[in-house]
C-alpha positions in Angstrom: 211.2 236.1 97.6 210.3 232.7 98.2 208.6 231.7 94.9 208.2 228.2 96.2 205.9 229.4 98.8 203.8 231.3 96.4 202.4 233.6 99.0 203.3 237.3 99.1 203.0 239.3 102.2 200.9 236.4 103.9 197.9 237.7 101.7 198.4 237.2 97.9 198.4 233.7 96.5 200.2 233.4 93.2 198.2 231.2 90.8 199.8 231.7 87.3 201.9 233.8 85.3 200.0 236.4 83.1 203.1 237.6 81.2 206.4 239.5 81.3 207.1 243.0 80.8 210.3 245.2 80.3 210.9 245.4 84.0 208.4 243.4 85.9 206.5 240.1 85.7 202.7 239.9 86.0 200.8 237.2 87.7 197.2 236.2 88.6 196.8 236.0 92.4 194.2 235.4 95.0 193.8 238.1 97.7 193.1 235.5 100.5 191.8 238.3 102.9 189.2 239.8 100.6 188.6 236.7 98.7 189.1 238.1 95.1 191.3 237.6 92.0 193.9 240.4 91.5 196.7 240.9 89.1 200.2 241.4 90.8 203.1 243.1 89.0 206.5 242.2 90.6 209.6 244.2 89.9 212.3 241.8 88.8 214.8 241.2 91.6 217.8 242.7 89.9 216.0 245.8 88.9 215.0 246.6 92.5 218.7 247.9 93.0 218.3 250.3 89.9 217.2 253.7 91.2 215.8 254.7 87.9 213.8 251.5 87.2 212.5 251.6 90.8 211.5 255.1 90.6 209.5 254.3 87.2 207.9 251.3 89.1 206.9 253.5 91.9 205.7 256.2 89.6 203.2 253.7 88.0 201.8 252.8 91.3 201.5 256.4 92.3 200.0 257.7 89.2 197.4 255.0 88.8 196.3 255.0 92.6 195.5 258.4 92.2 192.8 257.8 89.7 189.3 256.5 90.3 187.7 256.1 86.9 185.9 253.1 85.2 188.1 253.1 82.5 191.4 253.0 84.4 192.7 249.7 86.0 192.3 250.1 89.8 195.5 249.7 92.0 194.6 248.0 95.4 197.9 247.8 97.0 201.6 248.6 96.8 204.3 247.1 98.8 207.6 245.4 99.3 208.2 241.7 100.3 211.5 240.0 100.8 213.2 242.8 98.8 210.9 242.6 96.0 208.4 245.6 95.0 205.0 244.9 93.9 201.7 246.5 92.8 198.4 244.8 93.3 195.9 245.7 90.5 192.3 245.0 89.4 192.4 241.7 87.4 190.8 242.4 84.1 189.4 239.2 82.2 189.7 239.8 78.5 192.3 240.8 75.9 194.3 243.8 74.9 193.0 246.3 72.4 195.9 245.5 70.2 194.9 241.7 70.3 191.3 242.6 69.3 192.5 244.7 66.2 194.8 242.0 65.2 192.0 239.4 65.4 189.3 241.6 63.8 191.0 244.2 61.7 189.3 247.5 61.3 186.3 248.1 63.7 182.9 249.5 62.9 182.8 253.4 63.3 180.3 253.2 66.1 182.5 250.6 68.0 185.5 252.7 67.5 184.0 255.8 68.6 182.8 254.2 71.9 186.2 252.8 72.7 187.7 256.4 72.0 185.2 258.0 74.3 186.1 255.7 77.1 189.7 256.2 76.6 189.6 259.9 76.1 187.4 260.2 79.2 190.1 258.2 81.3 192.9 260.3 80.0 191.1 263.5 80.8 190.7 262.6 84.5 194.5 261.6 84.3 195.1 265.1 82.9 192.9 266.7 85.6 195.3 265.0 88.1 198.3 266.6 86.3 199.3 263.1 85.1 200.7 262.5 81.5 200.4 258.8 80.4 203.0 259.0 77.6 202.7 255.7 76.4 199.0 255.3 75.3 198.8 252.5 72.8 196.5 249.5 72.1 198.9 247.1 74.0 198.2 249.2 77.3 194.6 249.1 76.8 192.5 245.9 78.3 189.2 245.1 76.7 186.5 243.2 78.9 183.9 240.9 77.3 181.1 243.4 77.8 183.2 246.2 75.7 184.4 248.2 78.6 188.1 249.2 78.2 190.6 250.1 80.9 194.0 251.8 80.4 196.9 250.3 82.3 200.7 250.6 82.5 201.5 254.1 83.9 204.9 253.2 84.0 206.5 256.2 82.3 203.7 258.6 83.2 204.8 261.9 84.3 203.3 264.5 86.7 203.6 268.1 85.4 205.7 268.8 88.4 208.0 265.7 88.3 211.6 265.6 87.2 212.8 263.6 84.3 214.4 260.4 85.2 217.1 260.4 82.6 218.3 262.6 79.8 216.5 260.2 77.4 213.4 260.2 79.3 211.6 262.6 76.9 211.8 259.9 74.0 210.3 257.0 76.0 207.2 255.6 74.6 206.2 253.7 71.5 207.4 254.9 68.0 204.1 254.1 66.3 202.2 256.6 68.7 205.0 259.2 69.3 204.2 262.8 69.0 206.5 264.8 66.8 207.6 267.2 69.6 208.8 264.2 71.7 211.0 263.3 68.7 212.4 266.9 68.8 213.2 266.3 72.5 210.6 269.0 73.8 209.3 268.6 77.2 206.1 266.5 77.3 202.6 268.1 77.7 199.0 266.8 77.7 199.2 266.9 74.0 201.4 264.0 73.5 198.6 261.9 75.0 196.1 263.6 72.6 198.4 262.7 69.7 198.6 259.1 70.7 194.8 258.9 71.0 194.5 260.2 67.5 196.9 257.4 66.3 194.8 254.8 68.2 191.6 256.2 66.7 193.1 255.8 63.1 194.3 252.1 64.0 190.9 251.3 65.2 189.3 252.6 61.9 191.9 250.9 59.5 193.2 248.0 61.4 196.8 249.3 61.0 199.1 252.0 62.3 199.6 254.9 59.9 203.4 254.6 59.6 205.7 251.7 59.3 209.4 251.3 59.1 212.4 249.1 59.6 213.3 250.6 62.9 211.8 253.0 65.5 213.8 255.9 64.3 212.3 255.7 60.8 208.9 255.6 62.1 209.5 258.5 64.3 210.9 260.6 61.5 207.6 259.8 59.5 205.6 261.1 62.3 207.8 264.2 62.4 207.6 265.0 58.5 204.9 263.1 56.9 201.1 263.7 56.9 198.9 261.0 58.6 197.2 259.1 55.7 193.5 259.8 55.3 191.2 257.3 56.9 188.5 258.2 54.3 190.7 256.8 51.5 190.7 253.5 53.4 187.1 253.7 54.0 185.2 256.3 52.0 182.0 255.7 53.9 183.3 257.2 57.1 182.0 260.8 57.7 184.4 263.7 57.4 183.6 264.6 61.1 185.4 261.5 62.2 188.5 262.1 59.9 188.6 265.7 61.1 189.0 264.4 64.8 192.1 262.5 63.7 193.4 265.5 61.6 193.3 267.8 64.6 194.5 265.4 67.2 197.6 264.5 65.2 198.4 268.0 64.0 202.2 268.4 63.8 201.8 271.9 65.4 200.9 271.6 68.9 199.1 275.1 68.7 196.8 273.5 65.9 196.3 270.2 68.0 193.3 269.8 70.6 194.3 271.9 73.5 192.7 269.5 75.8 191.1 266.1 76.0 187.9 267.8 77.0 187.7 269.3 73.5 188.5 266.0 71.8 185.8 264.2 73.9 183.2 266.8 72.8 183.9 266.1 69.2 183.9 262.3 69.7 180.5 262.4 71.5 179.0 264.6 68.6 180.7 263.6 65.4 177.9 261.4 64.3 175.1 263.9 65.0 173.0 264.9 61.9 174.2 268.3 61.9 177.8 267.1 61.3 177.0 265.0 58.2 178.2 267.4 55.8 181.2 269.2 57.4 184.1 270.1 55.2 187.5 268.4 55.6 189.7 270.3 58.2 192.7 271.9 56.6 195.2 274.0 58.6 196.8 277.0 56.9 200.5 277.5 57.6 200.9 279.5 60.8 202.7 282.8 60.3 204.9 283.1 63.3 206.7 286.4 62.2 204.7 289.2 61.0 207.5 290.4 58.7 206.6 287.6 56.3 204.4 289.9 54.5 207.4 291.7 53.2 207.9 288.6 50.9 205.3 290.4 48.5 207.9 292.8 47.8 210.7 290.5 46.7 209.7 290.0 43.0 209.5 293.8 42.4 213.1 294.0 43.8 214.2 291.3 41.4 212.7 293.0 38.5 214.6 296.2 39.5 217.9 294.4 39.6 217.1 293.1 36.0 216.5 296.6 34.5 219.1 298.6 32.7 221.8 300.7 34.3 220.3 303.8 32.7 216.8 303.0 34.2 218.4 302.4 37.5 220.1 305.8 37.5 217.0 307.6 36.6 215.0 305.8 39.3 217.7 306.6 41.8 217.6 310.2 41.0 213.9 310.4 41.2 214.0 308.5 44.3 216.4 310.8 46.0 214.3 313.9 45.3 211.2 312.3 46.3 212.2 310.2 49.3 213.8 312.9 51.6 210.4 314.3 52.8 209.2 310.8 53.5 212.4 309.8 55.4 212.1 313.0 57.6 208.4 312.1 58.2 209.3 308.5 59.0 212.1 309.7 61.5 209.6 312.1 63.1 207.1 309.3 63.6 209.7 306.9 64.9 210.9 309.6 67.4 207.2 310.3 68.6 206.6 306.6 69.1 209.7 306.3 71.1 208.6 309.2 73.4 205.2 307.6 73.9 206.6 304.3 74.7 209.2 305.8 77.2 206.4 307.9 78.8 204.0 304.8 79.2 206.9 302.7 80.8 208.0 305.4 83.1 204.6 306.4 84.2 203.6 303.0 85.3 203.1 303.3 89.1 203.9 300.7 91.7 201.7 299.5 94.6 202.5 297.2 97.6 200.7 293.9 97.5 198.4 294.1 100.5 197.9 291.5 103.1 195.4 289.1 101.7 196.0 285.7 103.2 193.2 284.7 105.5 190.7 287.1 103.8 187.7 285.8 101.9 187.7 286.3 98.2 185.5 289.2 97.9 187.5 291.1 100.5 190.8 290.2 98.8 189.4 291.5 95.4 188.3 294.7 96.8 191.8 295.5 98.3 193.4 294.7 95.0 191.0 296.9 93.1 191.7 299.7 95.7 195.5 299.2 95.1 194.6 299.5 91.3 195.9 296.2 90.3 194.5 295.2 87.0 195.6 291.5 86.0 194.2 289.3 88.8 194.2 285.6 88.3 192.4 283.2 90.8 193.4 279.5 91.2 191.1 277.3 93.3 192.4 274.3 95.0 191.9 272.2 98.2 194.1 273.1 101.1 195.3 271.4 104.2 193.6 273.7 106.7 192.2 276.7 105.0 188.4 277.1 104.9 186.5 277.2 101.5 186.5 280.7 100.0 189.5 281.9 101.9 192.7 283.1 100.2 195.5 280.6 101.1 198.4 282.1 99.1 199.2 285.0 97.0 201.9 285.8 94.5 204.0 288.0 94.5 204.3 287.9 98.2 202.4 290.2 100.5 204.4 293.4 101.2 206.3 293.3 97.9 206.3 296.4 95.9 205.4 295.7 92.2 204.1 297.5 89.1 200.3 297.9 88.9 200.4 296.1 85.6 202.3 293.1 87.1 199.7 290.0 87.4 198.6 289.1 90.8 197.8 285.4 91.5 195.4 284.5 94.4 195.0 280.9 95.5 191.6 280.4 97.0 190.7 277.4 99.0 187.9 275.1 97.6 187.9 273.6 101.2 190.0 271.4 103.4 191.4 268.1 102.3 190.4 264.8 104.1 193.4 263.1 105.5 192.9 259.3 105.5 193.2 258.0 109.1 194.3 254.6 110.3 191.1 252.9 111.4 192.7 249.8 112.5 194.9 251.3 115.2 193.4 251.4 117.7 190.6 249.2 116.4 187.6 251.1 115.7 184.0 250.4 115.0 182.9 250.4 111.4 179.4 252.2 112.5 181.4 255.1 113.9 183.8 255.3 111.0 181.0 255.1 108.4 179.2 257.9 110.3 182.4 260.1 110.5 183.3 259.7 106.7 179.6 260.5 105.6 180.3 263.9 107.0 184.0 264.6 106.3 184.4 262.7 102.9 181.1 261.6 101.6 182.4 260.4 98.2 184.8 257.9 99.7 183.0 254.5 98.9 183.4 252.0 101.6 183.7 248.3 100.4 183.3 246.1 103.5 184.2 242.4 103.8 183.1 240.8 107.1 184.9 238.0 108.6 184.2 236.0 111.6 186.5 236.3 114.7 186.3 235.9 118.4 189.6 237.8 118.9 187.6 241.1 118.6 184.2 242.4 119.4 181.8 242.4 116.5 181.8 245.5 114.1 185.6 246.2 114.7 187.8 247.3 111.7 190.9 244.9 111.4 192.1 245.9 108.0 192.0 248.5 105.4 193.4 249.1 102.1 192.9 251.1 98.7 193.9 254.5 100.3 197.2 255.1 102.3 197.1 256.2 105.7 197.9 259.9 105.6 196.8 260.2 102.0 195.1 263.7 101.5 191.7 263.3 99.6 189.8 265.7 97.7 186.3 265.5 99.4 184.5 265.5 96.1 186.7 262.9 94.5 185.0 259.4 94.3 187.5 256.9 95.7 187.2 253.4 97.2 188.3 252.5 100.7 188.4 248.6 101.5 187.6 247.6 105.1 187.8 244.1 106.8 185.2 244.2 109.6 184.6 241.4 112.1 181.2 240.0 112.6 179.5 238.1 115.4 180.1 234.4 115.3 177.1 232.4 115.3 176.3 228.8 114.3 174.2 225.8 115.2 176.1 223.2 117.4 176.2 220.0 115.2 179.4 218.1 116.2 178.4 214.8 117.7 179.6 211.9 115.6 182.2 213.9 113.8 186.1 213.4 114.2 187.2 215.6 117.0 190.4 216.9 115.1 188.1 218.0 112.2 185.7 219.9 114.6 188.8 221.4 116.4 190.3 222.7 113.0 186.8 224.0 111.9 186.4 226.1 115.1 190.0 227.4 115.2 189.3 228.8 111.6 186.6 230.8 113.2 189.0 232.0 115.9 187.5 229.7 118.6 189.9 227.3 120.3 187.8 224.5 121.9 188.5 222.6 125.1 189.0 218.9 124.4 188.1 216.5 127.2 189.0 212.8 126.5 186.9 210.5 128.6 187.8 207.0 129.7 186.3 204.2 127.8 183.6 202.5 130.2 184.1 198.8 131.1 182.4 196.6 128.9 182.2 199.1 126.0 185.8 198.4 124.5 184.1 198.6 121.0 183.4 202.2 121.0 184.9 204.5 118.2 187.6 206.6 119.5 188.5 210.1 118.4 184.8 211.0 117.8 182.8 213.7 119.3 180.2 212.1 121.7 178.8 215.1 123.4 179.6 218.9 123.6 178.9 222.1 125.8 177.0 224.0 124.6 174.6 221.0 123.9 174.2 219.5 120.4 171.5 221.3 118.5 171.7 224.6 120.3 172.6 228.0 118.8 176.3 229.2 119.8 176.6 233.0 119.9 179.9 234.8 120.5 179.5 236.3 123.9 182.9 237.5 124.8 185.1 234.7 126.5 182.7 231.8 126.1 184.1 228.6 124.9 183.2 225.2 123.5 184.1 221.8 125.2 184.2 218.7 123.0 184.0 215.3 124.7 185.4 212.2 123.1 186.9 208.7 123.8 
């Protein structure tokens, strides 16, 4: 990339450096087409050849561009220029949440809750799009002057169906906010983000992270084995309802943690309600993973028997032999009977063929499954490429397959047809027609329009689009932005007489008008006239010029 030129892709003018990250540099730039400030992240040149780094960089762009949320930094554009990959993002004036905490220390509970509601709402939308951020921390949260926060840096985010980049990919992230299961090498789920949100909440309320250590491994081990310190010990005025949110969000056992950000968001929104003023501290009992643990109650008795005299043992053994035989026979009989019942139930399960369901409406499909005596039916609803709303798009197991009636059947029912983003610039189309079309097909696409004067096209023509990729499939109910550059009619008052002809020529060419220059001979006896200055023009001075196809302007000068 030619840094001396400071222009990327003939559109983004680099102004100043905003900082350097692990794999990319971030700059403040001006989008000269849409006339706005943007932040542009450029992958360092030597890393563009590393497939793992490049995939992480592309993953960040892909993840963030799928989200349209007031608390997620918008991604405007992605591209490659002279071998360098870049992401163009919303420029947020302000500071990071980490800087805010460092400057102010512990925040008031109301402000902390407000920030957490914004963050959790943003993470909830990411999870709804099957995106796990995996590196939520105050350093990756930007705070605007009005208190709005925005999550950024989806560099190690992971879609639920994505493969890991490396074997060590599971332990990526910041040790201070690392969920215990990540340290154990388990596959990441939405709950790694919930754990990190709980740690961020703790830091907002106390001004510090819960665990510190000489190195990341020490810190990760503390998250794995030690309980999170009580925020109420730091600040006894905090209500128990707030501490309970942190306790539940940071539970070591994922089964005890919030199962979704939606649950956590609800508690954040209601924790200061009057009816929550006297709740008790949340305490988790040890989960019994094996029902045979109840046998532990018998161990002390067995130990007493071992310590008794040999004579007592012999007596007890003799009594036991006499008394236990009937119970043994009964027990064997019960076991045999139970085995017979189980075998009968297994072999009596009948099979049915999965009927042809694709193309039927939901009610018809359910009726056919009921007729076939299938019991466990699961319905997933999603947008499809060419299947109308309410129609079965897929079925698992496949149609015609013979399966047990107790086997679960999954129906995929269409929520409607995706809208596929078109290229509105090829061939150039009129904004009025496109706006009318989108109003019907994808009413939640918000059009952001910038008008530019140009005589190269008729007024109202779309000459550029960004924000959504051509061919991208959009959920019709999803609110997203599409940026369009539209031509407008060139109109201005002719006011050029007395001005330098070169200056007027440059001004007109900027509007897409290439004037005819007519240099006149200086009349005899008037050698003192000023040369290079417009003396008259056509259309005449003081008239209104309107773009009308191929009309031109003629400038006369000496």
